Residue, then its C-alpha position, 0 to 999 in steps of 0.5 A: x216038739x221043740x224044747x227051749x231054755x232061757x238064761x241070763x236073767x238077774x238083778x240090775x240097776x235102772x239104766x243098765x243093760x242085760x242080755x238074755x239067751x235062749x237055746x232051742x232044740x228039736x228043730x232048726x231055727x230057720x224053720x220056726x219063729x222065736x219070740x220073747x214074752x214077759x210076765x210082770x207080777x199080777x199081769x198077763x203075758x206081754x209080747x216083747x220081741x220076735x224073729x222070723x228067719x224065713x221072712x228075715x224080719x224082727x218084731x217089737x212091742x212099742x215099749x221096747x223097740x227102741x231099747x231091746x234088740x232080738x237077734x240069733x245064731x241059726x248055726x247055734x240054734x240060739x236067740x238073744x234079747x239085748x236089753x238096754x236102758x232098763x227100767x224098773x217097769x221091765x221087771x218080769x219073768x222073761x220067756x222064750x218061745x218057739x212057734x211052729x205053725x199053731x203050736x207054741x213051745x215055752x221055756x221055763x222063764x228067767x227072772x229079770x229084776x231092775x232096781x231103781 
């Protein structure tokens, strides 16, 4: 069992930056894959970014890879999502997830609203 919790959401204007944080407990980060998803109103969950320490790899979706950066601190069991040049289309609830094998554990989500 892994527990994850996000923080750092809020309201920003288009073009501004925001950093989301996620803390995981129950397992060390080096043994799990951490991903960020988002869900805009009326839409499905969308993968945003992921990090796999065992493979030293990060992953992004096409719409975010030039503006978002995922990083982490294994010692603190923390994962971050740095979001730059935010656009109104980035408005969504952002979720941090921990994947262990075929199991995925979700946080409660944090709202990000980008005004135009």
